[in-house]
Phi, psi and omega in degrees: 000145184241148175277126182243014181234138177259006180273189181283350181252122180285141177234122184259132177269117182261337179212153181083023183291332181284353178265019180286179182286089182235151175297154183296323182293334178279325181289336181265016179296152179291143181290344178296328182284345181286349179295328180264006180275116182294326181290323178294325179287337179262011184291158177247111178262099188293308181238137179287134177054043178274069186196167174231164183295328183233302183201162176245147186253316185212150180219139179221150176245133183293164183294326179280354176075018182247354183228142174234124179242136181219150178240150181193191183212168356244135008281158181301128184204169180237131176245137177232124181251137174265111191293320178302331178265355180053039185217166177283125181277308178202159177229145185216138179265151178238171184280331184217171181294149181263133177275306176196170180207166178226146173265115186275334182254180180287339176241204184270004192290335181228118180223151177239130185239126175266118185262166182284347183261030178065034179235154176237124182247141177246124185244145175234175178301336180279340181144203179284116184281316182201153178221137179219161181250149178249158185298324182226168182294133178272154180248332185202171177228143174214144183236123178264105183291334181292323181249001181057042180248137175261119183262132183232096173295142187229171180264146176093180183234163178267194181294338178272000181080021181245146173286160187233148170236110184285141181244118179246111180278115183280342178282318180270340179076034180209164177282142176256176178297126185287159173273133179260123183242139179284117180239016176110002178079189182258017178281111182288345180280335181282151182289132177079005181249172179149139184276330185280127181289341178261006181279183179279129178050058179284157174291143185201161170259110191276322190211155178223149179213147181230133177275080185289325186279355183227252189273349178079016180291142179256140180234139181231126178262137187248173179281351180261011175082026178240158177234120179256135180251130183238143177267120182290342181284316180264348181054044177227160180288130180267340180174165180232134179241125180254129178286160178301147182292152180283113182288338181278346181280154179290328179269122182294339181271357181284135179235150179289153179292151176270122183242348181210141178220148176199141177257144171288160181299328179286340181083000182268322184261137179232128178260132183236122177253141185247173181282352179260010178085018179254145178234126179250135177253119183246141163264125187299347178273000181219145179271359181254130180291138179270353178207140176233123183242129180254127179287332173099344182254345179083004178274160181293139178284126184263322182222140170224130183211137176276125182272070180258141181279158179282346179257138183289329181294322179288327179295328181284333182264326183277151177282142182288129181234154177232135177253132176219152181209149166241194184285352184254322190213150172248126184237145173237126187218168183287142185288331188262320181248353177075012180291136182292142180244315177203159180207152177227127181233089179288171184276353180242163181286141180266134177254327182200150180228136176235131180256130176281122186302143175059036179208181177253025184262134175233135175242140184233150167252128191211169171291143185112163187290311184270141171278153185260149173223127182238146181229126179242102184297327182287343178279324180180169180287170176288149177300160185294335180281350175221048182295344179294343180295328179298318179291321179295316180295321179295319178293322178294325180289324183279335184278113181287341182267000181284123180291340179268008181292142177278118179250099185334345180284146180280145179238140183295128182292141179080016182273320181235130177235115179048242181259025181236149182240132178268125181231149177274178182293320179295319177294325177294324178291324178294331179274001180061037177246010183291341180286350179271355182294122179078000182242349184213153177274007176289337178250124178251114180294136180207117180055240185261017181206210184219153170265130178237140177303138184299321180294318177294323179296317180294319179294318180294322179293324179290324178290320180292326180223086185297331184270010183294319181293317180293322179294320179294321179296313180296323180297317180293323179295318179295319178297321179294319181293317180295325179294323179288328182286341183295323185255009183276168175263112186280134180286340181284342182287152180282130182285150181258010181288132177269336180235145180058051181293324180296320179295320178296320179293323178295320179295320178295320180294320179294321178295322177297320178294318178297323179295316179294324179293319178294319178295320179294321178293324178296320179290321180293325179293330178077022179235111182290340183241019186292326184257017184291334184263012179292147179288165181284359180296323180295322178293323178293322180289330182291341179290325179068207182291327183293328182265000181262123182292339180291336181251023182293324182290343179297333181249006181237327184265131181289343179291343180257018180292141182267127178271107183284348180269358182284158180293323180296318180295319181291329177291324179279333181232073185291337182267003181283129179270124181268120179263121180290142178267133182284150175095352180267142182255145181284136181263139180287165181276153175278173181296320179295320179294322179294321178297321178294326178292319180295329181286341180285128179289135178076012183284334183291314181293322179292322180293325179294318180292319180290329180295322178290321184290325184257018181291131179083001180264117182288160179281148181272347182203156177274002181280151182263131177221179182289345176294330181293338183287344182257007181272165182290137180282136178291146180279133177236152179284148179100177184278139180244158178287133179229150180272130180253142180242130181229163180232138181262000182275341183287144181289320178249153184288122178267155180288127181287134176234156183289156179293330181289320181290321178295318182293332180289328182276351179287126179244144180275125179286136179286146181280121180288151179285149178283140181291325180282158179117188184255132178262134182098226179286135183275132180265129180243129179224149178252018180283127182293138180242146181279150179278005181289323181296317181293322179290327180291330179294315178294328179291324179293320180292324180290326180287333179283350177084006180274138177286147180288123179282141178293145181290149181287344183287338183264135181281135180280140179290337181287343179270009180292140183297320182290335178289329181278348182283000000 
């Protein structure tokens, strides 16, 4: 699929891609060469045989949305496609060219065709059911479902000098009294008038429209620039609306012909298209148009249609759009202010446009072999018979490497055609390919430049500038990194936290490391756009506690201050270095805390050692923790409570003494030197000795009858301090 719109709204071409603006020599290429064409192999053929041998004239979509009927030439024929199968159902030839046709039933089974030879044919699935002739050449067809009448506006005037709209009652099978429309009389001198239907600029009724969804009023546009409204109940004219006079004409009373009419679903707004490319929007309660839209090319407006949905809920949410087209361009614009919304400008002339209801699909009948199909995703979803288009468009939008991806940037029209690149003479000189001019068929002259094969162009550009690819890659990577750095939290900035500043600084430093790691990984991957599709969840997580409003009080409220001297903090952060704060004084223990210290075994000796080591060191905080329990107790005047130890095994009552005084008098006995061994310098030998000598010594002692004395190295249990108490 190809993008065919340079506006902000993408328009995908689903059929008729070979009818683009291509040189003739490229369009006549042999089909054998298309087997190796990658774009041809990836093409999307929406409908099978959606084409005519020469051109197509008119296209219609059935009410149930499952059938598409189109007419074309040459030879004159009718094609009917069954949309669920995406294929041609049947084709039928006719005797003469088709002017226009209508589908009378909900499917293709009943159709009425207005032919160029003043005949009207009725077709059924079996073939042409009936054919009849009308008095004058017809210009348009309209079908009134309420009365089962087929209305045929015609060229020329009757004996009364009035234009006619023939009424064919399909229920009774006969013509009814025609509607007489003022088309300027039979005065051949007046502009736009004339009695002869084959004369120059004869008066005629060009177009008809019926407000079927509302009041049923009928409107007929004439060649003299007027619109007559008729009531089908009374079969009389209800009013006449004259369009503004053509200011460019020499005659101030001359008005452009009416070539297109359409009613809004509400029946209040009526769109009128003229032969000069102007569209007037009228409110039926006023004779002055509230909007004037210029197509810009000056061609006659062929179709005007309100793009209203069949569901009321979608109408309330979607913006009102109007589709209009001439033979050059198809435009979609706002209903109220006329601002352009999207446009499609194919390379061939447009003859008719059909919109698939409640979707973004448009089918056209045009000059050229292939009929066109356009899809606008922003206008509506794909029809149910081609719902796969939604997935294809979504994948193309997400894939950054897809050459058919819609990039909101405008591209110069006519710059790239299929696998060929258009370059000017100066660009050809920069690529060092100017020596091929006139000497090789690799360059095809076209207008003010040349067509070069896309593959040859890429190779020549890479040879002329070998570092272009690497420079583009580095540029994209830098842009991605700079974009990420714009919204990050920089670690170099001074933190504004009033509480827990150390924790805030650690978080900022960690975020800085993560940022550098992501940038380094991005450069190593070598894809400047690799992380473009990451969700915003990673950005939210990268903010951490500092960027989360739920934890704002953690850095502002003093009640949430973290005590780094507590046992819990040190257990969770064993490597954190606690820096003592100067100027703080150590607070003494309370009586309860001192009792708890006394109950701990070995706390006195530990407190003495710690007291010497921490003497003169001020406390870092006034908070109480378990570290305070091991510090030296301050000396106080007066008698203090002491623990007494007594023994009940002694025969006489011994004087109780404190555990501290007893522990102070305990002396460690020195270990006596062994009599055996070497005195002075110690002799060391590695000569192996037998264990017989050692065993003989124990045998000698046992034979002498002496008891083995306990070694001095082992402490006797009888010398234990607690045993003597």
